[in-house]
Structure formats: structure tokens, C-alpha cells
One Martini backbone bead per residue (centre of mass of N, CA, C, O) as a GRO file, in nm:
protein
  168
    1UNK     BB    1   1.990  -0.249   0.213
    2UNK     BB    2   1.708  -0.212   0.358
    3UNK     BB    3   1.447  -0.478   0.377
    4UNK     BB    4   1.102  -0.555   0.295
    5UNK     BB    5   0.952  -0.880   0.220
    6UNK     BB    6   0.639  -0.988   0.072
    7UNK     BB    7   0.434  -1.277   0.016
    8UNK     BB    8   0.141  -1.335  -0.204
    9UNK     BB    9  -0.135  -1.526  -0.284
   10UNK     BB   10  -0.364  -1.464  -0.548
   11UNK     BB   11  -0.717  -1.500  -0.666
   12UNK     BB   12  -0.583  -1.370  -0.946
   13UNK     BB   13  -0.501  -1.207  -1.203
   14UNK     BB   14  -0.266  -0.982  -1.290
   15UNK     BB   15  -0.469  -0.775  -1.417
   16UNK     BB   16  -0.655  -0.757  -1.167
   17UNK     BB   17  -0.446  -0.675  -0.960
   18UNK     BB   18  -0.350  -0.423  -1.109
   19UNK     BB   19  -0.620  -0.267  -1.104
   20UNK     BB   20  -0.619  -0.239  -0.792
   21UNK     BB   21  -0.332  -0.117  -0.738
   22UNK     BB   22  -0.389   0.141  -0.953
   23UNK     BB   23  -0.654   0.228  -0.779
   24UNK     BB   24  -0.615   0.477  -0.571
   25UNK     BB   25  -0.912   0.588  -0.519
   26UNK     BB   26  -0.986   0.291  -0.365
   27UNK     BB   27  -0.809   0.241  -0.111
   28UNK     BB   28  -1.008   0.342   0.123
   29UNK     BB   29  -1.199   0.080   0.087
   30UNK     BB   30  -0.946  -0.151   0.169
   31UNK     BB   31  -0.714  -0.004   0.301
   32UNK     BB   32  -0.619   0.007   0.639
   33UNK     BB   33  -0.357   0.247   0.605
   34UNK     BB   34  -0.433   0.376   0.310
   35UNK     BB   35  -0.427   0.673   0.105
   36UNK     BB   36  -0.447   0.765  -0.249
   37UNK     BB   37  -0.338   1.037  -0.454
   38UNK     BB   38  -0.360   0.967  -0.796
   39UNK     BB   39  -0.161   0.832  -1.063
   40UNK     BB   40  -0.046   0.543  -1.254
   41UNK     BB   41   0.227   0.722  -1.357
   42UNK     BB   42   0.505   0.813  -1.476
   43UNK     BB   43   0.609   1.074  -1.249
   44UNK     BB   44   0.394   1.085  -1.050
   45UNK     BB   45   0.233   1.254  -0.792
   46UNK     BB   46   0.172   1.151  -0.458
   47UNK     BB   47  -0.074   1.124  -0.198
   48UNK     BB   48  -0.019   1.011   0.146
   49UNK     BB   49  -0.228   0.845   0.377
   50UNK     BB   50  -0.159   0.746   0.717
   51UNK     BB   51  -0.171   0.472   0.961
   52UNK     BB   52  -0.165   0.302   1.238
   53UNK     BB   53  -0.248   0.032   1.430
   54UNK     BB   54  -0.392   0.253   1.636
   55UNK     BB   55  -0.490   0.505   1.427
   56UNK     BB   56  -0.264   0.686   1.400
   57UNK     BB   57  -0.169   0.964   1.238
   58UNK     BB   58   0.024   1.050   0.977
   59UNK     BB   59   0.196   1.225   0.789
   60UNK     BB   60   0.184   1.351   0.500
   61UNK     BB   61   0.284   1.216   0.187
   62UNK     BB   62   0.518   1.173  -0.087
   63UNK     BB   63   0.520   1.032  -0.422
   64UNK     BB   64   0.684   0.859  -0.691
   65UNK     BB   65   0.653   0.721  -0.997
   66UNK     BB   66   0.938   0.516  -1.101
   67UNK     BB   67   0.774   0.246  -1.179
   68UNK     BB   68   0.612   0.090  -1.477
   69UNK     BB   69   0.465  -0.242  -1.538
   70UNK     BB   70   0.223  -0.381  -1.668
   71UNK     BB   71   0.135  -0.658  -1.476
   72UNK     BB   72   0.433  -0.646  -1.291
   73UNK     BB   73   0.536  -0.333  -1.198
   74UNK     BB   74   0.599  -0.115  -0.901
   75UNK     BB   75   0.718   0.219  -0.795
   76UNK     BB   76   0.749   0.408  -0.485
   77UNK     BB   77   0.896   0.728  -0.413
   78UNK     BB   78   1.046   0.863  -0.109
   79UNK     BB   79   1.212   1.154  -0.006
   80UNK     BB   80   1.565   1.223   0.057
   81UNK     BB   81   1.827   1.234  -0.104
   82UNK     BB   82   2.085   1.064   0.086
   83UNK     BB   83   1.911   1.048   0.354
   84UNK     BB   84   1.587   0.946   0.276
   85UNK     BB   85   1.465   0.644   0.119
   86UNK     BB   86   1.151   0.517  -0.006
   87UNK     BB   87   1.069   0.195  -0.161
   88UNK     BB   88   0.782   0.087  -0.306
   89UNK     BB   89   0.699  -0.253  -0.398
   90UNK     BB   90   0.565  -0.432  -0.697
   91UNK     BB   91   0.544  -0.786  -0.781
   92UNK     BB   92   0.426  -0.973  -1.057
   93UNK     BB   93   0.317  -1.327  -1.087
   94UNK     BB   94   0.239  -1.603  -1.210
   95UNK     BB   95   0.018  -1.858  -1.074
   96UNK     BB   96  -0.167  -2.124  -0.996
   97UNK     BB   97  -0.375  -1.935  -0.816
   98UNK     BB   98  -0.270  -1.665  -1.005
   99UNK     BB   99  -0.091  -1.453  -0.797
  100UNK     BB  100   0.230  -1.327  -0.721
  101UNK     BB  101   0.308  -1.109  -0.454
  102UNK     BB  102   0.575  -0.881  -0.427
  103UNK     BB  103   0.620  -0.684  -0.133
  104UNK     BB  104   0.758  -0.356  -0.022
  105UNK     BB  105   1.067  -0.217   0.125
  106UNK     BB  106   1.323   0.030   0.059
  107UNK     BB  107   1.622   0.159   0.201
  108UNK     BB  108   1.790   0.482   0.178
  109UNK     BB  109   2.051   0.638   0.313
  110UNK     BB  110   2.195   0.756   0.586
  111UNK     BB  111   1.959   0.743   0.792
  112UNK     BB  112   1.842   0.468   0.705
  113UNK     BB  113   2.095   0.296   0.765
  114UNK     BB  114   2.093   0.364   1.064
  115UNK     BB  115   1.791   0.305   1.147
  116UNK     BB  116   1.806   0.007   0.968
  117UNK     BB  117   2.058  -0.172   1.076
  118UNK     BB  118   1.839  -0.343   1.194
  119UNK     BB  119   1.619  -0.581   1.107
  120UNK     BB  120   1.384  -0.523   1.315
  121UNK     BB  121   1.296  -0.246   1.204
  122UNK     BB  122   1.166  -0.348   0.939
  123UNK     BB  123   0.984  -0.573   1.076
  124UNK     BB  124   0.774  -0.372   1.205
  125UNK     BB  125   0.615  -0.349   0.915
  126UNK     BB  126   0.477  -0.626   0.857
  127UNK     BB  127   0.176  -0.588   0.950
  128UNK     BB  128   0.106  -0.398   0.715
  129UNK     BB  129   0.167  -0.600   0.480
  130UNK     BB  130  -0.022  -0.823   0.572
  131UNK     BB  131  -0.284  -0.652   0.570
  132UNK     BB  132  -0.270  -0.581   0.274
  133UNK     BB  133  -0.295  -0.874   0.164
  134UNK     BB  134  -0.570  -0.935   0.289
  135UNK     BB  135  -0.729  -0.696   0.167
  136UNK     BB  136  -0.668  -0.765  -0.128
  137UNK     BB  137  -0.800  -1.040  -0.129
  138UNK     BB  138  -1.085  -0.942  -0.051
  139UNK     BB  139  -1.121  -0.759  -0.296
  140UNK     BB  140  -1.087  -0.984  -0.518
  141UNK     BB  141  -1.340  -1.165  -0.389
  142UNK     BB  142  -1.567  -0.941  -0.281
  143UNK     BB  143  -1.520  -0.847  -0.003
  144UNK     BB  144  -1.631  -0.665   0.258
  145UNK     BB  145  -1.530  -0.458   0.473
  146UNK     BB  146  -1.501  -0.386   0.813
  147UNK     BB  147  -1.571  -0.070   0.908
  148UNK     BB  148  -1.581  -0.070   1.224
  149UNK     BB  149  -1.260  -0.182   1.246
  150UNK     BB  150  -1.142   0.057   1.116
  151UNK     BB  151  -0.847   0.290   1.087
  152UNK     BB  152  -0.949   0.432   0.831
  153UNK     BB  153  -1.046   0.751   0.787
  154UNK     BB  154  -1.156   0.740   0.496
  155UNK     BB  155  -1.351   0.508   0.541
  156UNK     BB  156  -1.513   0.631   0.769
  157UNK     BB  157  -1.610   0.880   0.613
  158UNK     BB  158  -1.756   0.727   0.387
  159UNK     BB  159  -1.958   0.583   0.577
  160UNK     BB  160  -2.086   0.833   0.703
  161UNK     BB  161  -2.189   0.958   0.439
  162UNK     BB  162  -2.365   0.719   0.358
  163UNK     BB  163  -2.551   0.729   0.608
  164UNK     BB  164  -2.655   1.020   0.565
  165UNK     BB  165  -2.783   0.972   0.286
  166UNK     BB  166  -2.979   0.743   0.382
  167UNK     BB  167  -3.132   0.930   0.601
  168UNK     BB  168  -3.271   1.142   0.389
   0.00000   0.00000   0.00000
């Protein structure tokens, strides 16, 4: 089963990291590539808007919360069973510096096994996961993201609305 896994040490407790990871409504404020609508509860259907490194928007997708263990683990699964399934996972563990987050994606299904048969195909996703880790760290330490350089359309729209309200 093809998989990409990235680890990052975060400067916050597992419960603080968990609260940020499961607050889907705030993703567009800090996540550079995704916005998620829905709630972090087992079996819930989520709507995910994503964009590429170049800012190009991807089709909206849906995922189901398939596993949730507060302050420890979460899995979001999307796709068509047997054909192509993507499972996004988050595993939290206490660490000396705060929390170690292991996150990534596993692919399964006939098309996924063929498409990601070479390791480098899954590795192409690594910049997204690295950027997610950096943005999550900045969110946890209270730094505001640089909205001007963001390719997240939801974040840009929120900033434009904020500027319009301030101008009134």
C-alpha cells in the first residue's frame, strides 16, 4: 500500500495540537492548501477544498471521519472503495518539546496501486505535508500567516472581506 508519512515536532501539548487539528472551520485561516467544512466526529462527512502549490484549485472532494481518538489519532478517508481510496492520517504522541505529529496519506485500491506503484509518485505530495507542518507550528505559537503570499482562496477571501469591513 503506497504511503507518505511525515513527522514534525510541535511546540504544544497534544490536547492543544488536537484542538487546532479538529477545528476544521479555522483551517482556511492557517492551512495553506486546504479548507474543510464539517465536524470532527466519527462518521461525519467533510467537504474539502484544496489547491496546488501554484494556487490552481482542485475539484472539491469529500471525506469521512473514519477514526477519531481524542488527543491521539484521526483518519479521514475519501475515494471509491476497491478503485481508489485515500486515507489521511494524524497520529499524536507526547514528546520532550511538546507533541510529535506523524501525518500523511495511505492509498489503496486498484487504480491507486497502479498510479502510486513508484515511490516518487507519493513523494510528490511531500511539499504539501511539509507546508502543513510549518503552518500548524506557526498557528500553535500564535504567529499570523502572511496572507499576501497565500494561495489558499478561502484565506484570501476572508482577508478581502475583512479589508472591506474595515474600509466602511
